[in-house]
N, C-alpha and C positions, 0 to 999 in steps of 0.2 A: 134223693139227697142231692143238693147242689154242690158243685165243686169247681175248682179252677185248676187249669194246668199251670205248671211252673212258669212257662213263658208268659201266660196271661198275668200271673201274679207279678212277675218281674216288670212287665209292661205297665201295670198299674203303679208299681213303686216308682218306675222311671218317670211316669207322667206326674205323679204326686211331687216328686223332688223338683222337677222342672217348674211346676206351678208354685212350689213353696220357696224355691231359691232361684229366681229367674236372673239374678244379677251376678256379677263377678265380685270377688272379695280379695283383699290383700291379706296374705297368709304368711306368718313367720314360722319357719320350720328348718330342719336340717336335711340335706340331701343324703340319700342312701341308694346303693345298688344302681348307680347311674350307668346306662348302657345305650349305645346307638345301634340302629340297624341299617341295612344296606339302602333302605329307601329314604334315609335322612331323618327319620323320626327319633326322638329321644324318649326312652322309658326309664322311669325311676320310682323311688318311694320317698315320701316325705314322712319324717319321724319327729317326735318330740320326746325329749328325755327328762327324767326327773333330776333336778339339780343335786339332790342329796346323795344319790347312789348311781346316777347316770343310767338308770334303767329306762327302757322305752315305755312311755305311757300313752302314746297315740301313734297311729300309722295309717297312711293312705296311699293308694296307688296313684301315680301321676304320669302324665305324658305331655310331650310338647311336639306338636305336629311339624312336619318338615318345613312348611312355608313360614312358620313362626320361629322354629329353632334355628334356621339358617340366618335369621336376623339377630336373635337374642344371644346366641353363643359368641360370635365374634365381638359383639358390643360388650358383653359381660367380661370376656377375657381381655379386651383392650383396656377397659376401665379398671379392672382389678389386678391385671398382671398375672393371673393364674388361670389354669384350665378349669372348665366346668366339670367337676368331678364329685365323687361322694365325700361326705364329711364337711360340706360348706354350710354355714349359716346364711340363709337366703330370705329375702322378702319378695314373694311372687304374687302376681295377680292371677287368680284362678277361678274357673267356673266349676260348679258341682255337676257331676254327671253320674247316671246310673244306667249301665248297659245291660240288656237282658241276658247276655252271655258272660261278659267280663265283670259285671258287678260295679261297685262303687269306685269312682275315680275322680281325679282332679285334672282338668285340662288347663294348662298354663298359657297365658296370653302375654304376660309381661314380667319383667324382673327388675329390681332396683339394686344396681351394683353398690350404691353408696352404703346400703345396710351391711353388706358383706365386708366392705373395706373398713368401715368405721371412719370417724373424723380424722384420726391420725394417719391412717393408711391412705385415705383419699388425698390428704395434703402431700404425703410422700410421692404419690403418683403424679400430682401436678408438677412438683419440682423436677422429677425425673423426665416428664414430658417436655418441660421447658428446656432442660439441659440438652435433651435430644434434639429439639428444634434448633437450638443454638449451635449444635454440632460439637459439643464438648463432652458429652456423656461418657464416651469411651476413650478419650484422649490419653488418660493416665494408663489405662489397660494396654494401650498400643505401644507403650514404651518398652524397650528391651530390658529385661531383668538382668543385671550384671551376674556373670557366672560365679563370681566370688564376692558376695555382698558382706564384707567384713566391717566397713566403716558405716556406722548406723547412727542416724540422727533420731533421737527418741523424744517424742512429745507426750508428756504425761505429768501427773502430779508427783513431785519427789517423795511425798508421804504415802502414795498409793501402794497398797499391798501387792497389786498386780505388777508394779514396777520392780519390786524386790524379787518377786517370783520370776519375772522375765530375766533379770540379771543373773540370778542364781542358776536358772535352767540353762542360760546361754554359756556361762562360765564353766559349768560342770558337764559339758557335753562329753560323751564317752570317747569320742575320737580325738579330743584335745585340740580342736580348732581354736584359733585365737580371733576374738572379735574386739572391735573398738567402738563401744557405744558412747554417745555423748548426749547428755540430757539437756533438753530445752523445756524448762518448766512451763506448765500451763494449768489452768483451772479446768477440771474435768467434770464438773457438776454445777448446775445452776445457770442463771441468766448470763453470766460472764463467760461461759464455756466457749461460745462461738468466737467471740472476738479474741479471747486468750489463745485459742488454737491458731487462728489466722495470724496473730502476731508472731507466734513461734514459727509458723511456716515462712513468714517474711524474713525472719532472722536466718533460718536455714537457707533460704534462697540466696542471700548474700554470700554464703559460704558453700554453695552447692558443689563446687569442685572438690571439696574435702570429704564428700560423703557419697556412698553408693546407693543408699535407700533412706527413706524417712518412714518412721512408724508412729502410729497413734494408738496408744493402749490405755486401758483403765480396767479396774476390777469390776466384779459384778455389782448389781444394784437393782433398784426398782425399775420396772419397765417404763414408768413415767419419766425417768431420768434420760431416756433415749431421745426425748424431744430436742435436746440440745444438739444432737447429731443429725437432725433432719431439716436443717436450714439450707436455703438456697445459697447464701453467701459462703458458707463453709464448704458446701459441695462444689461450687464453681471454682474455688481456690484449689481444692484438692485435685479436681478433674484436670486442671491446667498446670499442675505443678510439674516442673521439669525432671524430678526424680520419681522413681516408682514409690508409691505410698502403700504401706501395708497396715491394715487395721486389725486391732484385737480389742474390741469394745467390751467383751466379757459377757455376752448374752448368747446362750446356746440356741434359743428358738427365734430370736428377733433379729431382723435385718434392718439397718438404717440406710438412709440415703447415702451417707458417707461410705458404707460398705459397698454400695452399688457402683460408686464412681472410683473407688480405690483400685489399684493394680491387683491387689490380692487381699482377700478377706479371711482372717482366721477367727475362731470363736473366742479365744482367750489370749492373754499375754503370753502364757507358756506355749500356746499353739503357734504364736508368731515366732518365738524362739525356735521351736521345732522346725518351722518352715525354713528359717535361715540356715539352721544346721543341715537340713536336708539338701539345700542348694549346694553347700560345700561338699557334702557326702557324695552327691551326684558327680561333681567334678572330680573328687578324689577317686571314686569308683571308675570313672572314665579314664583318668590318668593311669590308675593301677592296671586297668585292662589294656591300655596302650603299652604300658611298660611290659606287662606279661607277653603281649603280642610281639613286641620287639625282641624280648629275650628268647621266646620260643622260636621265632624266625631265625635269630642268630644261631641258636643251638642247632637248628635243623640245617642251616647253611654250613656250619662248621663240621657237623657230622657227615654231611654229604661230601664236603671237600676232603675230609679225612678218609672216607671210604674210597674216593677216587684216587687219593694218594697211595693208599694201600694196594688198590688194584693196579695202579701204575707201577709201583715198586715190585709187585709180584710178576707182572708181565713184561717189565722192561728188559731183563736179560734175554728172554725169549724173543722179544721184538727186535732187540739189537742183533741177536744171532741170526734171526730170519732175514734181517736187513743185510747183514754181512754176506750170508749165503746167496741172497738175491744179487748183491753187487758182484760177488765172485762169479756167479753164473753169468751175469751180464758181461763181465770182463772176458770170461772164457768164450762167450758167444762172439764178442767183438774180435778176440784174437783169432778164433776160427774163421770168422768172416774175412779178416785181413789176410790170413794165410791163403784162404781160398781165392780171394781177389788177386793176391800177388801171383799165385800159381797160374790162375787163368790169364793174367796179363802177360806173364812170361811165355805161356803157350801161344798167346796171340802174337807176341813179338817174334817167337821162333818161326811161326807160320809165315809171318811177313818176310823174315829173312830168307826162309826157304823159297818163298815165292819169288823174291828178288833174285836169288841165286839161280833159280830155274830160268828166270827171264834172261839174266845175263848169259847163262850157258847157251840158251837157245839163240841168243843174239850173236854169239861168237862165230868167227869165220870157220873155225874147225868144225863146229856143229853143222854149219850150213854146207861145208864141203862134204861132210859125212853123209849128207842126204843125196849126194850125186851131183851137186852143183860144182862149178869151177870158177876161178877168177883169172881174168886175163890182165896181165901186168905189162906195162911199157915203161921202161926206165924206172921201175920200182913203184909205179902208180897204177891204180886200177883203171882199166879202159872202160869207159861208160858208154861210148858211142863209136860206131864203126867209122864215122866220118873223121874221127880224130886220128885215124891211121892212114899211112901213105905206103905206097908200094916200096918194098925193100926194108920196111921197119921190122926190127926184130922184137918179137913179143914172147912172153912166157905164160904158159897156162898152168895155174896151180890146181892140183887135184887133192883129194883127201889123202892120197898116198903118192907122193912124188910130184914132179912138174914136167912140163913139155915146152921145149923152145921151138919157135916157128918164125918164118919170114913171110911177111905180107907180100902177096903177088899183086 
């Protein structure tokens, strides 16, 4: 009995597929399970869903090799403005492959971003790219939002339900903040929308010192109505406007060119009101926090000062008593020192007097005579030299006890 191995069979199938489908084909599908590996390859699944119940009716394994993916991915993301991820409707150029181990798969060689974008989205991207090249795309976003945006220039239709919702939501804010909205009427649907909004912006520009922000709002509507907010002229006016512009066009899922260039984008008019209320609440919370901080710091300082005063009043008598005792001790020490110094000085003076007395005593004639000396006197004067005497002179010799009279021979 003849038989084939599994690998032989898969090889035959692979050869047959290559022979039957030698070319590449443009394929419309949705991406699923997109993942990248460390080698730079992209692996994914292509699926097709039934429109009625969104169930999957076809699936195929796909892969984009590194050398191709490194070119397609940045190109696709640059053109579409979104990452290459699961859930995208794509138009890819793929070749059919059957690997003996991994089975059936599609090898991607090219991708058409225009299919993913659609005509409307592609036009939006062109406008955004032009604004970026001109250097005005982010000008309005770079403006500083006033911390207290209360003076509001409102561009919308006076009959729009979104305008009434905005005013009601703004005026009934739970904190009770006061706002000052001023309406600049404009047409918000149809061919005249662009020029009508630009005219309203021009009017606000002449009164710009009277307002903190400008807002552009409208209620919900068909997606096709958004085309009026995707024009270059409207976008460039908003991008270069000197006041922060806030948009609330009223579409949850769709972004317009106007939303991209505005300072802040909210989904609905009431969401714009919430944003303005939040701005004031942030300032109020910050001021409240500062107030609490000042009060707490003041209380802490007062309590600390009070504790010090109490401690001081408690220890003051003791401190004063200790100080008095210390001063008394110092005075006693000084008194003792003075008395001692005085006594020592008197003793020194007595010693000096005694020394002088002894000196004078030892210098007296009586003291000298008591030591066995004598004094020879002539005519009441001491004889200091024998040559001063002549024969026949009468002299007296004074002794310690008595005197002797003599005649010089």
